[in-house]
C-alpha positions in Angstrom: -13.4 35.3 46.6 -15.2 36.7 43.6 -12.0 36.7 41.6 -11.4 33.0 42.4 -14.9 32.1 41.3 -14.4 33.9 38.0 -11.1 32.1 37.4 -12.8 28.7 38.1 -15.6 29.5 35.7 -13.2 30.6 33.0 -11.2 27.3 33.4 -14.4 25.3 33.1 -15.5 27.3 30.0 -12.2 27.0 28.2 -12.0 23.2 29.0 -15.5 22.6 27.6 -14.7 24.7 24.6 -11.5 22.8 23.9 -13.3 19.5 24.2 -16.0 20.6 21.8 -13.3 21.0 19.2 -11.4 17.9 20.1 -10.9 15.5 17.2 -11.7 11.8 17.6 -8.9 9.8 15.9 -9.6 6.7 13.8 -6.6 4.7 12.6 -6.7 2.4 9.6 -4.0 0.1 8.2 -3.2 -1.9 5.1 -0.3 -3.3 3.3 1.2 -1.5 0.2 -1.2 -2.7 -2.6 -1.0 -0.4 -5.7 -3.1 1.1 -7.1 -5.2 1.0 -3.9 -2.5 1.8 -1.3 1.0 3.1 -2.2 4.0 3.6 0.0 6.3 1.8 2.3 5.6 -0.3 5.4 5.9 1.6 8.7 4.8 4.9 7.2 1.7 6.7 6.1 0.7 5.9 2.5 1.9 8.3 -0.1 -1.3 7.8 -2.2 -3.6 5.2 -3.8 -7.2 5.0 -4.9 -8.4 3.6 -1.6 -6.4 6.2 0.3 -8.1 9.0 -1.6 -11.5 7.4 -1.0 -10.9 7.2 2.7 -9.8 10.8 2.9 -13.0 11.8 1.1 -15.1 9.7 3.5 -13.7 11.1 6.6 -13.6 14.7 5.2 -17.4 14.5 5.3 -17.5 13.3 9.0 -17.4 16.1 11.6 -15.1 15.7 14.6 -13.2 12.7 13.3 -9.5 12.7 12.4 -8.2 10.0 10.1 -4.8 8.4 10.4 -3.5 5.9 7.9 -0.5 3.5 8.3 1.0 0.8 6.1 2.1 -2.6 7.6 2.6 -6.0 6.2 -0.9 -7.5 5.8 -0.7 -10.1 8.5 0.6 -7.6 11.0 -2.2 -5.1 10.0 -4.9 -7.8 10.6 -3.3 -8.8 13.9 -3.2 -5.2 15.2 -6.9 -4.8 14.2 -7.9 -8.1 15.7 -6.2 -7.1 19.0 -7.9 -3.7 19.1 -4.6 -1.7 18.7 -5.8 -0.3 15.3 -9.3 0.6 14.4 -9.6 -1.1 11.0 -8.4 -1.7 7.5 -8.4 0.7 4.5 -9.6 -1.8 1.9 -10.2 -5.5 1.6 -12.6 -8.3 0.7 -15.2 -9.8 3.1 -14.0 -13.1 4.5 -15.5 -15.6 6.8 -11.9 -16.3 8.0 -11.9 -12.9 9.7 -15.1 -12.8 11.9 -13.6 -10.0 14.0 -14.1 -7.5 11.1 -17.3 -5.4 10.9 -18.0 -3.9 7.4 -19.7 -0.7 6.4 -21.4 -0.6 2.9 -19.5 -1.6 -0.2 -16.9 0.9 -1.5 -16.6 -0.3 -5.1 -16.6 -3.5 -7.2 -13.5 -4.9 -9.0 -13.2 -7.4 -11.8 -11.1 -10.5 -11.5 -9.9 -11.2 -15.1 -7.6 -13.2 -17.3 -4.6 -11.4 -18.9 -2.9 -12.8 -22.0 -0.1 -11.8 -24.4 -0.8 -10.9 -28.0 2.7 -12.3 -28.8 1.7 -15.8 -27.9 -2.1 -15.5 -28.5 -2.5 -12.9 -31.3 -6.2 -13.9 -31.8 -7.0 -13.3 -28.2 -8.5 -15.6 -25.6 -12.3 -16.4 -25.7 -13.9 -18.6 -23.1 -17.3 -19.5 -21.8 -16.6 -22.2 -19.3 -13.4 -22.9 -17.3 -13.0 -26.2 -19.3 -12.3 -23.9 -22.3 -9.0 -22.9 -20.5 -7.8 -26.4 -19.8 -5.1 -26.3 -22.5 -3.5 -23.2 -21.0 -1.0 -22.7 -18.1 -2.6 -20.0 -15.8 -0.4 -17.9 -13.6 -1.9 -17.3 -10.1 -0.8 -15.6 -6.9 0.2 -18.3 -4.4 -2.4 -18.7 -1.6 -5.1 -16.7 -3.4 -8.7 -18.0 -3.8 -10.5 -16.6 -6.8 -13.7 -18.6 -7.0 -14.8 -22.0 -5.6 -15.3 -23.2 -9.2 -11.8 -22.2 -10.1 -10.3 -23.9 -7.0 -12.3 -27.1 -7.8 -11.2 -27.0 -11.4 -7.6 -26.9 -10.3 -8.1 -29.6 -7.7 -9.8 -31.9 -10.3 -6.9 -31.3 -12.8 -9.1 -29.4 -15.3 -6.9 -26.3 -14.9 -3.1 -26.1 -14.8 -1.8 -23.3 -12.6 1.7 -21.8 -12.0 1.9 -20.1 -8.6 4.0 -17.0 -8.0 4.9 -15.2 -4.7 3.8 -11.8 -6.1 1.4 -10.6 -8.7 4.3 -8.7 -10.4 6.2 -11.9 -10.8 3.2 -13.6 -12.4 2.8 -10.7 -14.8 6.5 -10.9 -15.8 6.2 -14.6 -16.5 3.2 -13.8 -18.8 5.2 -11.2 -20.6 8.1 -13.7 -21.1 5.7 -16.4 -22.4 6.3 -18.7 -19.5 2.5 -18.9 -18.8 -0.5 -18.4 -21.2 -2.7 -16.5 -18.8 -2.6 -14.7 -15.5 -5.7 -14.3 -13.3 -5.7 -11.1 -11.3 -7.6 -8.2 -9.9 -7.8 -6.0 -13.0 -6.7 -2.7 -11.4 -3.7 -4.3 -9.6 -2.5 -6.0 -12.8 -2.9 -2.9 -14.9 -0.8 -1.0 -12.4 2.0 -3.6 -12.7 1.7 -3.7 -16.5 2.0 0.1 -16.6 5.0 0.1 -14.3 6.8 -2.6 -16.1 6.1 -1.3 -19.6 4.1 -4.3 -20.8 1.1 -2.4 -22.0 2.0 -3.0 -25.7 1.8 -6.8 -25.5 -0.6 -7.7 -22.6 -4.4 -7.6 -22.9 -7.5 -8.6 -20.9 -9.8 -11.3 -22.0 -13.3 -9.8 -22.4 -15.1 -12.2 -20.1 -14.2 -11.7 -16.4 -13.9 -14.6 -14.0 -16.0 -12.7 -11.5 -16.7 -9.2 -10.0 -16.1 -8.8 -6.3 -17.1 -5.9 -4.0 -14.4 -4.3 -1.9 -14.9 -2.8 1.6 -13.2 -1.0 4.4 -13.7 -2.6 7.8 -13.5 -1.9 11.5 -12.3 -4.4 14.2 -15.0 -5.5 16.6 -12.9 -4.3 19.5 -12.8 -0.8 18.2 -15.2 1.9 19.4 -15.1 3.2 15.8 -17.8 0.7 14.9 -20.3 3.2 16.2 -19.3 5.4 13.3 -20.6 3.0 10.7 -23.9 4.9 10.1 -21.8 8.1 9.4 -19.4 6.2 7.2 -22.3 4.7 5.2 -23.7 8.1 4.7 -20.4 9.5 3.5 -19.9 6.5 1.1 -23.4 7.1 -0.4 -22.5 10.8 -0.8 -19.3 10.3 -2.7 -21.0 7.8 -4.9 -24.0 10.1 -5.7 -21.9 13.2 -6.4 -19.5 11.6 -8.7 -16.4 11.7 -6.4 -16.0 7.9 -6.4 -16.1 7.7 -10.2 -13.6 10.5 -10.4 -11.1 8.8 -8.1 -11.5 5.4 -9.8 -11.2 7.0 -13.2 -14.4 5.5 -14.6 
């Protein structure tokens, strides 16, 4: 009888000990979006600035295991909306996605105009969008940059050439088919580096705007209760220089 009681107590103790070390898993998705997320759809990312940042955030949170997966963007959002995946690795705040809950800002990014010194050796200087009315501007189809930019296009002030991918827009710029390309600065620089266009493409000094980027959880995920811990970790990697080191600035 005593032996049976001892065995029961041991089972109880080991079970509680195991549960105390159990890791809570949080799964985040994104599409491949260099330099922020790199890799192939259907697999864990192989690298990227946002991937490194997420790993640093969750490294500072006890008892939480991070899993990252790449999917096409629409599928990623669908999985998060339905509660099958906890959240997204990186993105912009959008009123079109009310099911997302955002921790504090990760980092800002500039939206800028790129030009070629072969076609515009004196550079591009502008103060108002009307100053760009003589140029053909390459854009990513379906993207919204600012309301002012969209209105200028609608009113015929700006002439735009839409491409299916940012890489295609950059290639058109390098070949002289457009005068400018408007893009996230880091994304375009990654493409320019990969394509070997760094000797001819430059950034106009004045940005169109600067936008904050965030991670986000779906409102159906229990991971939303981790937001205070996530915010604490974000503040820590900003204050100790880890964020600057990862972003390279």
